[in-house]
LOBAKE-876431 format. One record per residue (C-alpha): residue number from 1; x, y negated, z negated; residue in three letters. Coordinates in nm, 2 decimals. Example, Ala and Ser with C-alpha at 12.3 -4.5 7.8 and 13.67 -1.06 7.14 Angstrom:
<rec num="1" px="1.23" py="0.45" pz="-0.78" residuo="ALA"/>
<rec num="2" px="1.37" py="0.11" pz="-0.71" residuo="SER"/>
% end
This chain:
<rec num="1" px="-7.70" py="4.06" pz="-27.90" residuo="MET"/>
<rec num="2" px="-7.88" py="3.93" pz="-28.19" residuo="ARG"/>
<rec num="3" px="-8.03" py="3.65" pz="-27.98" residuo="PHE"/>
<rec num="4" px="-8.12" py="3.91" pz="-27.67" residuo="LEU"/>
<rec num="5" px="-8.29" py="4.13" pz="-27.95" residuo="LEU"/>
<rec num="6" px="-8.49" py="3.83" pz="-28.09" residuo="CYS"/>
<rec num="7" px="-8.62" py="3.73" pz="-27.73" residuo="ARG"/>
<rec num="8" px="-8.67" py="4.10" pz="-27.65" residuo="GLY"/>
<rec num="9" px="-8.89" py="4.12" pz="-27.93" residuo="GLU"/>
<rec num="10" px="-9.11" py="3.83" pz="-27.82" residuo="CYS"/>
<rec num="11" px="-9.18" py="3.99" pz="-27.50" residuo="GLY"/>
<rec num="12" px="-9.40" py="3.78" pz="-27.27" residuo="ALA"/>
<rec num="13" px="-9.48" py="3.51" pz="-27.52" residuo="ARG"/>
<rec num="14" px="-9.41" py="3.15" pz="-27.45" residuo="PRO"/>
<rec num="15" px="-9.02" py="3.05" pz="-27.46" residuo="ALA"/>
<rec num="16" px="-9.04" py="2.87" pz="-27.78" residuo="SER"/>
<rec num="17" px="-8.74" py="2.96" pz="-27.94" residuo="VAL"/>
<rec num="18" px="-8.47" py="2.71" pz="-27.92" residuo="THR"/>
<rec num="19" px="-8.07" py="2.76" pz="-28.00" residuo="ILE"/>
<rec num="20" px="-8.12" py="2.53" pz="-28.31" residuo="PRO"/>
<rec num="21" px="-8.40" py="2.77" pz="-28.45" residuo="VAL"/>
<rec num="22" px="-8.25" py="3.10" pz="-28.37" residuo="THR"/>
<rec num="23" px="-7.87" py="2.97" pz="-28.51" residuo="ALA"/>
<rec num="24" px="-8.04" py="2.90" pz="-28.81" residuo="THR"/>
<rec num="25" px="-8.25" py="3.23" pz="-28.85" residuo="ARG"/>
<rec num="26" px="-7.97" py="3.45" pz="-28.76" residuo="PHE"/>
<rec num="27" px="-7.70" py="3.23" pz="-28.96" residuo="ASP"/>
<rec num="28" px="-7.49" py="3.19" pz="-28.66" residuo="LEU"/>
<rec num="29" px="-7.29" py="2.89" pz="-28.51" residuo="SER"/>
<rec num="30" px="-7.51" py="2.68" pz="-28.32" residuo="ARG"/>
<rec num="31" px="-7.21" py="2.58" pz="-28.09" residuo="ASN"/>
<rec num="32" px="-7.11" py="2.95" pz="-28.04" residuo="HIS"/>
<rec num="33" px="-7.48" py="3.05" pz="-27.97" residuo="LEU"/>
<rec num="34" px="-7.49" py="2.78" pz="-27.70" residuo="GLY"/>
<rec num="35" px="-7.21" py="2.88" pz="-27.55" residuo="GLN"/>
<rec num="36" px="-7.33" py="3.25" pz="-27.54" residuo="VAL"/>
<rec num="37" px="-7.69" py="3.16" pz="-27.41" residuo="VAL"/>
<rec num="38" px="-7.50" py="2.94" pz="-27.13" residuo="ASP"/>
<rec num="39" px="-7.31" py="3.29" pz="-26.99" residuo="VAL"/>
<rec num="40" px="-7.63" py="3.47" pz="-27.03" residuo="MET"/>
<rec num="41" px="-7.83" py="3.19" pz="-26.83" residuo="SER"/>
<rec num="42" px="-7.57" py="3.20" pz="-26.57" residuo="GLN"/>
<rec num="43" px="-7.58" py="3.57" pz="-26.54" residuo="ARG"/>
<rec num="44" px="-7.96" py="3.56" pz="-26.50" residuo="GLY"/>
<rec num="45" px="-8.07" py="3.70" pz="-26.82" residuo="TRP"/>
<rec num="46" px="-8.23" py="3.43" pz="-26.99" residuo="VAL"/>
<rec num="47" px="-8.43" py="3.17" pz="-26.85" residuo="SER"/>
<rec num="48" px="-8.44" py="2.80" pz="-27.02" residuo="THR"/>
<rec num="49" px="-8.72" py="2.54" pz="-27.03" residuo="ALA"/>
<rec num="50" px="-8.66" py="2.17" pz="-27.15" residuo="ARG"/>
<rec num="51" px="-8.88" py="1.96" pz="-27.30" residuo="GLY"/>
<rec num="52" px="-9.17" py="1.98" pz="-27.53" residuo="LYS"/>
<rec num="53" px="-9.28" py="2.34" pz="-27.58" residuo="GLY"/>
<rec num="54" px="-8.93" py="2.44" pz="-27.40" residuo="GLY"/>
<rec num="55" px="-8.70" py="2.71" pz="-27.51" residuo="GLY"/>
<rec num="56" px="-8.54" py="3.05" pz="-27.42" residuo="LEU"/>
<rec num="57" px="-8.67" py="3.34" pz="-27.30" residuo="ALA"/>
<rec num="58" px="-8.57" py="3.66" pz="-27.12" residuo="LEU"/>
<rec num="59" px="-8.57" py="3.66" pz="-26.75" residuo="ALA"/>
<rec num="60" px="-8.68" py="4.01" pz="-26.69" residuo="ARG"/>
<rec num="61" px="-8.88" py="4.24" pz="-26.92" residuo="PRO"/>
<rec num="62" px="-8.67" py="4.40" pz="-27.21" residuo="ALA"/>
<rec num="63" px="-8.68" py="4.75" pz="-27.05" residuo="ALA"/>
<rec num="64" px="-8.47" py="4.62" pz="-26.76" residuo="GLU"/>
<rec num="65" px="-8.15" py="4.54" pz="-26.97" residuo="TYR"/>
<rec num="66" px="-7.94" py="4.83" pz="-27.02" residuo="ARG"/>
<rec num="67" px="-7.72" py="4.79" pz="-27.33" residuo="LEU"/>
<rec num="68" px="-7.40" py="4.93" pz="-27.17" residuo="GLY"/>
<rec num="69" px="-7.40" py="4.63" pz="-26.92" residuo="ASP"/>
<rec num="70" px="-7.47" py="4.39" pz="-27.17" residuo="LEU"/>
<rec num="71" px="-7.19" py="4.49" pz="-27.43" residuo="VAL"/>
<rec num="72" px="-6.96" py="4.52" pz="-27.11" residuo="ARG"/>
<rec num="73" px="-7.05" py="4.16" pz="-26.99" residuo="GLU"/>
<rec num="74" px="-7.07" py="4.01" pz="-27.34" residuo="LEU"/>
<rec num="75" px="-6.73" py="4.15" pz="-27.45" residuo="GLU"/>
<rec num="76" px="-6.54" py="4.12" pz="-27.14" residuo="GLN"/>
<rec num="77" px="-6.33" py="4.42" pz="-27.25" residuo="GLN"/>
<rec num="78" px="-6.02" py="4.48" pz="-27.04" residuo="GLY"/>
<rec num="79" px="-5.82" py="4.80" pz="-27.05" residuo="PRO"/>
<rec num="80" px="-5.77" py="4.94" pz="-27.43" residuo="LEU"/>
<rec num="81" px="-5.38" py="4.92" pz="-27.40" residuo="ILE"/>
<rec num="82" px="-5.17" py="4.72" pz="-27.16" residuo="ASP"/>
<rec num="83" px="-4.91" py="4.94" pz="-27.05" residuo="CYS"/>
<rec num="84" px="-4.71" py="4.68" pz="-26.85" residuo="GLY"/>
<rec num="85" px="-4.67" py="4.40" pz="-27.14" residuo="GLU"/>
<rec num="86" px="-4.43" py="4.46" pz="-27.29" residuo="PRO"/>
<rec num="87" px="-4.31" py="4.71" pz="-27.02" residuo="PRO"/>
<rec num="88" px="-4.35" py="5.10" pz="-27.15" residuo="CYS"/>
<rec num="89" px="-4.06" py="5.34" pz="-27.12" residuo="ALA"/>
<rec num="90" px="-4.36" py="5.61" pz="-27.03" residuo="LEU"/>
<rec num="91" px="-4.49" py="5.40" pz="-26.75" residuo="ASP"/>
<rec num="92" px="-4.60" py="5.66" pz="-26.45" residuo="GLY"/>
<rec num="93" px="-4.56" py="5.94" pz="-26.67" residuo="ALA"/>
<rec num="94" px="-4.82" py="5.88" pz="-26.96" residuo="CYS"/>
<rec num="95" px="-5.16" py="6.00" pz="-26.95" residuo="ARG"/>
<rec num="96" px="-5.29" py="5.77" pz="-27.24" residuo="LEU"/>
<rec num="97" px="-5.43" py="5.46" pz="-27.04" residuo="ALA"/>
<rec num="98" px="-5.62" py="5.72" pz="-26.80" residuo="GLY"/>
<rec num="99" px="-5.77" py="5.87" pz="-27.12" residuo="VAL"/>
<rec num="100" px="-5.87" py="5.57" pz="-27.31" residuo="LEU"/>
<rec num="101" px="-6.05" py="5.43" pz="-26.95" residuo="ALA"/>
<rec num="102" px="-6.26" py="5.74" pz="-26.95" residuo="GLN"/>
<rec num="103" px="-6.36" py="5.71" pz="-27.30" residuo="THR"/>
<rec num="104" px="-6.43" py="5.35" pz="-27.25" residuo="LEU"/>
<rec num="105" px="-6.66" py="5.42" pz="-26.97" residuo="GLN"/>
<rec num="106" px="-6.81" py="5.72" pz="-27.15" residuo="ALA"/>
<rec num="107" px="-6.89" py="5.46" pz="-27.41" residuo="PHE"/>
<rec num="108" px="-7.05" py="5.22" pz="-27.17" residuo="TYR"/>
<rec num="109" px="-7.24" py="5.53" pz="-27.02" residuo="ASP"/>
<rec num="110" px="-7.39" py="5.64" pz="-27.33" residuo="ALA"/>
<rec num="111" px="-7.49" py="5.27" pz="-27.42" residuo="LEU"/>
<rec num="112" px="-7.66" py="5.26" pz="-27.09" residuo="ASN"/>
<rec num="113" px="-7.89" py="5.53" pz="-27.20" residuo="GLY"/>
<rec num="114" px="-8.08" py="5.26" pz="-27.40" residuo="TYR"/>
<rec num="115" px="-8.25" py="4.92" pz="-27.31" residuo="THR"/>
<rec num="116" px="-8.33" py="4.63" pz="-27.51" residuo="LEU"/>
<rec num="117" px="-8.67" py="4.74" pz="-27.54" residuo="ALA"/>
<rec num="118" px="-8.53" py="5.07" pz="-27.72" residuo="ASP"/>
<rec num="119" px="-8.37" py="4.84" pz="-27.97" residuo="LEU"/>
<rec num="120" px="-8.67" py="4.62" pz="-28.06" residuo="VAL"/>
<rec num="121" px="-8.89" py="4.87" pz="-28.19" residuo="ARG"/>
<rec num="122" px="-8.98" py="4.89" pz="-28.55" residuo="ASP"/>
<rec num="123" px="-8.83" py="4.85" pz="-28.80" residuo="PRO"/>
<rec num="124" px="-8.63" py="4.60" pz="-28.58" residuo="THR"/>
<rec num="125" px="-8.90" py="4.43" pz="-28.43" residuo="ALA"/>
<rec num="126" px="-9.08" py="4.39" pz="-28.78" residuo="ALA"/>
<rec num="127" px="-8.77" py="4.23" pz="-28.93" residuo="ALA"/>
<rec num="128" px="-8.76" py="3.98" pz="-28.64" residuo="ILE"/>
<rec num="129" px="-9.11" py="3.89" pz="-28.69" residuo="ILE"/>
<rec num="130" px="-9.04" py="3.81" pz="-29.05" residuo="ARG"/>
<rec num="131" px="-8.75" py="3.61" pz="-28.95" residuo="LEU"/>
<rec num="132" px="-8.98" py="3.42" pz="-28.71" residuo="HIS"/>
<rec num="133" px="-9.24" py="3.37" pz="-29.00" residuo="ARG"/>
<rec num="134" px="-9.02" py="3.24" pz="-29.24" residuo="ALA"/>
<rec num="135" px="-8.90" py="2.93" pz="-29.06" residuo="ALA"/>
% end
């Protein structure tokens, strides 16, 4: 998410941010960030440009990225509990799994009330700009 915040703040500016630069600025593992960016690229969230002046950019305007959809995809959260492993003695009679599934859906729905553009307003935008200038 921090990578998306960084790119969301940059808007339509050139794709000059690279994985090594972003990893350094946010104190992240380059390896892990590279894997995450690869997933984002495969999903069409990020566009990449190789060579001199290349880098990474959002594939669409920040206002088109709904936060709940991003979190759901990035976290790959399955059911909050697994009633089948080990087998549960209450299987078929318990409502907990259904309640937790509804709650998880409500969480994503609430997050979808916000976009990436909502998150990169000040003071977040100012902090990201300071990180860019510090490099």
